C-alpha positions in Angstrom: 0.1 -29.4 2.8 0.0 -28.7 -1.0 0.1 -31.7 -3.2 0.3 -30.2 -6.7 3.4 -28.1 -6.8 4.4 -29.4 -10.2 1.3 -27.7 -11.7 2.3 -24.4 -10.0 5.9 -24.6 -11.2 4.9 -25.4 -14.8 2.4 -22.5 -14.7 5.1 -20.1 -13.4 7.7 -21.3 -16.0 5.1 -20.9 -18.9 4.4 -17.3 -17.8 7.9 -16.2 -17.0 8.9 -13.2 -19.1 5.6 -12.8 -20.8 5.0 -9.3 -19.5 8.1 -7.9 -21.2 6.4 -7.9 -24.6 3.2 -6.2 -23.4 2.8 -2.4 -23.2 2.0 -0.6 -20.0 -1.6 0.2 -21.0 -2.5 -3.5 -21.3 -1.3 -4.1 -17.8 -2.9 -1.0 -16.1 -6.0 -2.8 -14.8 -7.8 -3.4 -18.1 -7.2 -5.0 -21.5 -6.9 -8.6 -20.4 -10.0 -10.4 -19.4 -8.8 -13.9 -18.6 -10.8 -17.2 -18.7 -14.6 -17.4 -18.7 -15.8 -17.4 -15.1 -12.8 -15.5 -13.7 -14.8 -12.4 -13.2 -17.5 -14.4 -11.4 -14.9 -15.8 -9.1 -13.4 -12.3 -8.5 -16.8 -10.9 -7.7 -17.5 -13.7 -5.2 -14.1 -12.9 -3.6 -15.2 -9.2 -3.5 -18.5 -10.0 -1.9 -16.9 -12.1 0.8 -14.2 -9.6 1.5 -16.9 -6.9 1.9 -18.6 -9.2 4.5 -15.4 -9.1 6.6 -15.3 -5.3 6.5 -19.0 -5.0 7.5 -18.2 -7.3 10.5 -15.3 -5.1 11.4 -17.4 -1.9 11.3 -19.0 -0.6 14.5 -22.7 0.0 13.8 -22.9 3.3 15.8 -19.7 5.1 14.8 -19.1 3.7 11.3 -15.4 3.2 12.2 -13.8 0.0 11.1 -11.6 -2.0 13.5 -8.0 -2.8 12.6 -8.6 -6.5 12.5 -11.1 -9.2 13.3 -10.8 -13.0 14.0 -11.5 -15.4 11.2 -14.9 -16.2 12.6 -15.9 -12.5 12.3 -16.8 -12.2 16.0 -14.0 -10.3 17.9 -12.9 -6.9 16.7 -9.6 -5.5 17.7 -10.9 -2.5 19.7 -8.9 0.2 17.8 -8.6 1.8 14.4 -6.4 4.2 12.5 -6.9 6.8 9.7 -5.6 4.2 7.2 -8.3 1.8 8.2 -11.0 4.4 8.1 -9.9 5.5 4.6 -9.9 1.9 3.5 -13.5 1.4 4.6 -14.6 4.5 2.7 -13.1 3.5 -0.6 -14.2 -0.1 -0.1 -17.8 1.2 0.3 -17.5 2.9 -3.1 -16.2 -0.4 -4.6 -19.0 -2.4 -3.0 -21.6 0.0 -4.4 -20.0 0.1 -7.9 -19.9 -3.7 -8.0 -23.6 -3.8 -6.9 -22.7 -5.7 -3.7 -24.7 -3.1 -1.8 -27.2 -0.5 -3.2 -26.5 3.2 -3.5 -28.6 4.1 -0.5 -26.7 1.7 1.8 -23.4 3.1 0.6 -24.6 6.7 1.2 -25.7 5.9 4.7 -22.6 4.0 5.6 -20.3 6.8 4.3 -22.4 9.5 6.0 -22.1 7.7 9.4 -18.3 7.4 9.1 -18.0 11.1 8.1 -20.2 12.3 11.0 -17.9 10.5 13.4 -14.8 11.9 11.7 -16.2 15.4 12.1 -16.4 15.1 15.9 -13.2 13.2 16.4 -10.2 14.9 18.1 -7.4 15.9 15.7 -4.6 18.4 15.2 -6.7 21.4 14.3 -4.0 23.5 12.8 -3.3 20.9 10.1 -6.6 19.0 10.0 -4.7 15.8 10.6 -5.9 12.9 12.7 -4.0 10.9 15.3 -2.8 7.4 14.7 -5.1 5.4 17.0 -8.7 5.7 18.0 -11.3 3.5 19.8 -13.5 2.3 17.0 -16.6 2.1 19.3 -16.4 5.7 20.6 -14.1 7.6 18.2 -11.9 8.7 21.1 -8.1 9.0 20.9 -6.4 6.0 22.4 -4.0 6.8 25.2 -3.8 3.3 26.6 -3.2 0.3 24.3 -6.1 -2.1 24.8 -4.0 -5.2 24.4 -1.4 -4.6 27.1 -2.3 -1.4 28.9 0.8 0.5 27.8 0.7 4.3 27.4 0.1 5.6 23.9 1.4 9.1 23.1 -0.8 10.4 20.2 1.1 10.6 17.0 0.2 12.0 13.6 1.4 9.6 10.9 2.0 11.0 7.4 1.5 7.8 5.6 -1.7 7.0 7.5 -3.0 10.4 6.7 -2.2 9.8 3.0 -4.8 7.0 2.8 -7.5 8.8 4.7 -6.9 11.9 2.5 -7.0 9.8 -0.7 -10.3 8.2 0.4 -11.9 11.6 1.3 -10.9 13.0 -2.1 -12.3 9.9 -3.8 -15.6 10.0 -1.9 -16.0 13.7 -2.8 -16.0 12.7 -6.5 -17.9 9.4 -6.2 -20.7 10.2 -3.7 -22.5 13.5 -4.5 -24.7 13.2 -1.3 -21.6 13.2 0.9 -19.4 15.5 -1.3 -19.6 18.5 1.0 -18.8 16.7 4.2 -15.9 14.8 2.6 -14.6 17.9 0.9 -14.7 19.9 4.1 -12.5 17.3 5.9 -10.1 17.0 3.0 -9.7 20.7 2.3 -8.7 21.3 6.0 -5.7 19.0 5.6 -2.3 20.7 5.3 0.1 18.2 3.7 3.0 20.6 4.0 2.8 19.9 7.8 4.9 16.8 7.0 7.3 18.5 4.5 10.9 19.1 5.4 12.3 21.3 2.7 15.8 21.1 4.2 16.1 17.4 3.7 18.1 16.9 0.5 17.5 20.5 -0.3 16.1 22.0 -2.5 13.9 18.9 -3.1 12.9 18.1 0.5 11.1 15.0 1.8 8.3 14.1 4.2 8.7 13.3 7.9 7.2 10.1 9.1 4.9 12.2 11.3 4.8 14.3 14.5 3.7 14.4 18.1 1.9 17.3 19.8 3.5 16.5 23.1 6.8 15.2 24.3 7.0 11.6 23.1 9.5 10.8 25.8 11.9 9.2 23.4 15.8 9.5 23.4 16.7 13.1 22.7 18.5 12.3 19.5 15.3 10.8 18.0 13.2 13.9 17.9 13.2 17.7 18.1 10.6 20.4 18.9 10.4 22.3 15.7 8.1 25.0 14.4 5.9 23.7 11.6 7.2 24.9 8.3 3.8 26.1 7.3 3.7 28.5 10.3 0.4 27.3 11.9 0.1 26.9 15.6 2.8 26.0 18.1 5.7 23.8 17.4 5.4 20.0 17.3 7.8 17.2 17.9 9.2 15.7 14.7 11.1 12.4 14.5 14.1 14.1 12.9 15.7 10.7 11.9 12.6 9.4 10.1 11.9 10.7 6.6 10.2 8.7 3.8 13.0 9.0 1.3 12.5 6.1 -1.1 10.5 6.5 -4.3 9.1 2.9 -4.2 7.0 3.4 -1.0 3.3 3.6 -0.1 4.2 7.0 1.4 4.5 8.6 -2.0 0.7 9.2 -1.8 1.5 12.0 0.7 3.7 13.7 -1.8 1.0 13.2 -4.5 -1.6 14.8 -2.3 0.7 17.7 -1.4 1.4 18.4 -5.1 -2.3 18.1 -6.0 -3.1 20.7 -3.3 -0.1 22.9 -4.2 1.2 22.5 -0.7 4.3 20.5 -1.6 6.4 21.5 -4.6 6.7 19.1 -7.6 10.5 18.9 -7.1 9.8 16.9 -3.9 8.8 14.0 -6.1 12.4 13.7 -7.3 13.9 14.1 -3.8 13.4 10.4 -2.9 15.9 7.7 -3.9 15.3 5.3 -6.8 18.2 3.4 -5.4 20.9 4.8 -3.2 24.0 6.1 -5.0 26.5 3.5 -6.0 29.1 4.7 -3.5 26.7 3.7 -0.6 28.2 0.2 -0.5 26.1 -1.0 2.4 22.9 -1.4 0.4 21.4 -4.7 -0.7 23.3 -4.9 -4.0 25.3 -2.6 -6.2 22.9 -0.6 -8.4 23.2 0.0 -12.1 22.3 3.4 -13.4 23.3 7.0 -14.2 22.8 10.5 -12.8 20.3 12.8 -14.5 18.4 15.9 -13.6 14.7 16.6 -13.2 13.6 20.2 -12.4 17.4 21.0 -12.0 17.7 18.4 -9.2 20.2 15.5 -9.6 18.7 12.1 -9.4 20.6 8.8 -9.5 18.4 6.6 -11.8 19.4 3.4 -10.3 18.0 -0.1 -10.5 18.7 -3.6 -9.1 19.1 -6.7 -11.2 17.1 -9.8 -10.3 16.9 -12.9 -12.4 18.4 -11.1 -15.4 16.1 -8.1 -15.5 16.0 -4.7 -13.8 13.7 -3.4 -11.1 13.7 -0.2 -9.2 13.5 -1.5 -5.6 11.6 -0.3 -2.5 12.8 -0.3 1.1 11.6 -3.8 1.8 10.6 -5.3 -1.6 6.9 -5.7 -0.7 4.0 -5.6 -3.1 2.1 -2.8 -1.3 5.1 -0.5 -1.4 5.1 -0.8 -5.1 1.4 -0.9 -6.0 -0.9 0.6 -3.2 -0.7 4.2 -4.6 -1.5 2.8 -8.0 -5.0 1.8 -6.8 -5.8 5.5 -7.1 -3.3 7.2 -9.3 -3.0 5.8 -12.9 0.8 5.7 -12.5 1.5 3.4 -15.4 -0.4 5.6 -17.8 0.9 8.9 -16.5 4.5 7.7 -16.1 4.8 5.2 -19.0 8.6 5.2 -18.9 8.8 4.8 -15.1 5.9 3.2 -13.4 4.6 1.8 -16.6 7.8 -0.3 -16.7 8.4 -0.9 -13.0 5.0 -2.1 -11.9 4.9 -5.1 -14.3 8.6 -5.7 -13.6 7.9 -5.9 -9.8 5.0 -8.2 -10.3 7.0 -10.4 -12.5 9.8 -10.5 -10.0 7.5 -11.5 -7.1 5.9 -14.2 -9.2 9.3 -15.6 -10.3 10.6 -15.4 -6.8 7.7 -17.5 -5.5 7.5 -20.0 -8.3 11.0 -20.3 -9.9 13.5 -19.0 -7.3 12.2 -20.0 -3.9 9.9 -22.7 -5.4 7.2 -22.2 -2.9 4.5 -23.0 -5.5 2.7 -19.7 -4.7 3.6 -16.0 -4.7 2.7 -12.6 -3.3 4.8 -11.1 -0.5 3.9 -8.1 1.6 3.6 -7.1 5.3 0.8 -9.1 6.9 -0.2 -11.1 9.8 2.4 -13.7 10.8 0.9 -17.2 10.7 2.9 -18.0 13.8 1.4 -15.0 15.6 1.5 -11.2 15.5 2.4 -9.1 12.5 5.5 -9.0 10.4 7.0 -7.4 7.3 7.4 -9.8 4.4 8.8 -9.0 1.0 11.3 -10.2 -1.6 14.7 -9.4 -0.2 16.3 -8.9 -3.6 13.8 -6.1 -4.3 14.6 -4.1 -1.1 17.1 -1.4 -0.3 17.0 -2.4 3.3 20.2 -4.4 4.0 18.5 -6.1 6.9 15.8 -7.3 4.6 12.1 -8.0 4.4 12.1 -11.8 3.9 9.7 -14.1 2.1 10.0 -16.9 4.5 9.8 -17.6 8.3 13.5 -18.5 8.4 14.7 -15.0 7.1 16.6 -16.5 4.2 18.9 -13.7 3.1 19.3 -13.0 -0.6 22.9 -12.2 -1.6 23.4 -10.8 -5.1 26.9 -12.4 -5.3 26.0 -15.7 -3.7 22.2 -16.2 -3.9 20.6 -18.9 -1.7 19.9 -22.3 -3.2 16.9 -23.0 -1.1 14.3 -21.1 1.0 12.2 -22.1 4.0 8.5 -21.7 4.9 7.4 -19.0 2.6 4.6 -16.7 3.7 2.1 -15.5 1.1 -0.5 -12.8 1.8 -3.5 -12.7 -0.5 -3.6 -9.0 -0.7 -0.4 -9.1 -2.7 -1.6 -11.1 -5.6 -4.8 -9.1 -5.6 -2.7 -6.0 -6.1 -0.7 -7.8 -8.8 -4.0 -8.7 -10.5 -4.0 -5.1 -11.9 -1.0 -6.2 -14.0 -1.2 -10.0 -14.3 -4.9 -10.8 -14.0 -4.7 -14.4 -15.2 -1.6 -15.4 -13.2 -2.8 -13.7 -10.0 -6.2 -15.2 -10.2 -4.8 -18.7 -10.7 -2.4 -18.1 -7.8 -5.4 -17.2 -5.5 -7.4 -20.2 -6.7 -4.5 -22.4 -5.7 -4.2 -20.8 -2.3 -7.9 -21.3 -1.7 -7.9 -24.9 -2.9 -4.8 -26.1 -1.2 -5.1 -24.6 2.3 -7.6 -23.7 5.0 -7.2 -20.1 3.8 -10.7 -18.9 3.2 -13.7 -18.2 5.3 -17.0 -16.2 5.3 -15.0 -13.0 5.2 -12.8 -14.0 2.2 -9.2 -15.0 2.3 -7.5 -15.1 5.7 -4.5 -12.7 6.0 -1.5 -15.0 5.4 -0.5 -18.6 4.7 2.9 -20.2 5.5 2.8 -22.5 2.4 5.2 -25.3 3.5 4.0 -25.8 7.0 0.4 -25.0 6.0 0.0 -22.7 9.0 -2.6 -20.0 8.4 -3.1 -16.5 10.1 -6.9 -16.9 10.6 -7.8 -13.3 10.9 -8.7 -10.4 8.6 -6.9 -7.0 8.6 -9.1 -4.1 7.4 -6.2 -2.5 5.6 -5.4 -5.7 3.7 -9.0 -6.3 2.9 -9.5 -2.8 1.6 -6.5 -3.3 -0.7 -8.2 -6.4 -2.0 -11.3 -4.4 -2.8 -9.4 -1.5 -4.2 -7.6 -3.7 -6.6 -10.8 -5.5 -7.6 -12.5 -2.2 -8.1 -10.0 -1.5 -10.8 -9.8 -5.0 -12.3 -13.6 -5.5 -12.5 -14.5 -2.0 -13.5 -11.7 -1.2 -15.9 -9.9 1.2 -13.6 -13.0 2.3 -11.7 -11.3 3.7 -8.5 -8.7 5.5 -10.6 -11.4 7.2 -12.6 -13.0 8.5 -9.4 -9.7 9.7 -8.0 -7.9 11.1 -11.0 -10.0 14.2 -11.8 -9.0 16.7 -14.4 -7.5 18.9 -11.7 -5.5 16.0 -10.3 -4.3 15.0 -13.8 -3.3 18.6 -14.6 -1.1 18.9 -11.5 0.3 15.4 -11.2 0.6 13.9 -14.6 3.3 16.3 -15.9 5.5 15.4 -13.0 5.2 11.7 -13.5 5.6 12.0 -17.2 9.1 13.6 -16.9 10.9 10.5 -15.6 12.4 7.5 -17.2 13.5 4.6 -14.9 16.7 2.9 -15.9 15.2 -0.5 -16.7 16.7 -1.1 -20.1 19.9 -3.2 -20.5 
């Protein structure tokens, strides 16, 4: 159990509100260096995190498992496009931080790309299925943990991370450029785009099946792909990614970059739901405006006296994962340049000053009690059922906020993401987690800590570890991953869209 909560609380109180006086540029992964020795600590964390990813990677296929136990001995037996993408960008970070040499990085990336080239996929769109055997690269049709049938599904958000990684590799690794480019150029992002949803803006489906998913009829429909390639596929007609603060915005970014999804789609997602939708988490403040002749309700929620544009669940990776690659705060200074630091501040103040856990950083992760669970700050989520920050599901009510919380669950990848905006505070938070709990092993931080019971999820998730390395690649190399991703072509097509918007965070 932690013994020095007073120090944590004082640190949080001293830092509260500091970010409101600092411009977006200073918080965009560079500009604040912190105490002497912090970078050495961060580099050690990066080295150990890379160790876990190496242990998760199959030596023949170059595919990374979804997770591994804390002793780095037992891989999960399955992987996904997100995990594979995370390994690719983590390899670039490991090379750029000199954890591995360029030759090892080239060989590791080449092995993974060769396997991707032979793996079964949806040929018409170039998109991969959701689950594969990491040892063979074969599509999973039986779940290894329980023997249940798996109907192959193509997930839009999963493909967003593999696509982002392939684009990045094509810029960062000349020896593997052609192979990465060939896979990336084959991907059709408009395969996910439903132009009829909130027309004329449209939005992205959660994904599609190639065969009957055997779900209730109202859940899906056999529809022809809007891009007119191949036979029809089964879309989940009730599942669109329709919130702006979501990791799924990477799919829209890639579609805009490739000119396969129109820029207006960026404005088709909700900042908050309109004020007459009275079932949402709290009444939003804001006004209607138009971008590209499309009406947008510029709403925000109010938490602890300041405004934040919320995500669906109020988690750190919804807010910040795309920012690992796209310099959102710089390209959208009046939107993301304000919201990213505001969200980090809100998470910090929730953990230290509101719930008084003594630690902070809330995002979907392993559950220390077993399994996996979605964690977040309930007040920062549109979802009325909530992503909660503690095991007890303490519900935040805007008109009657709770006076106490239970066993808060902190996942290290969240403060690592926050480090791109609050490097000092996030680093100290991680130091405290490491010092006060059995939260660290040969592969870096374990995936989650329940900070009042002291229970630890002693395993590593490859996605979470790759977010750690992605964030460190920006913090330790002054936006290094963003520079690889944000080519002149990417900037020319995406920056004007982001620059249009102003979130309603004043007041």
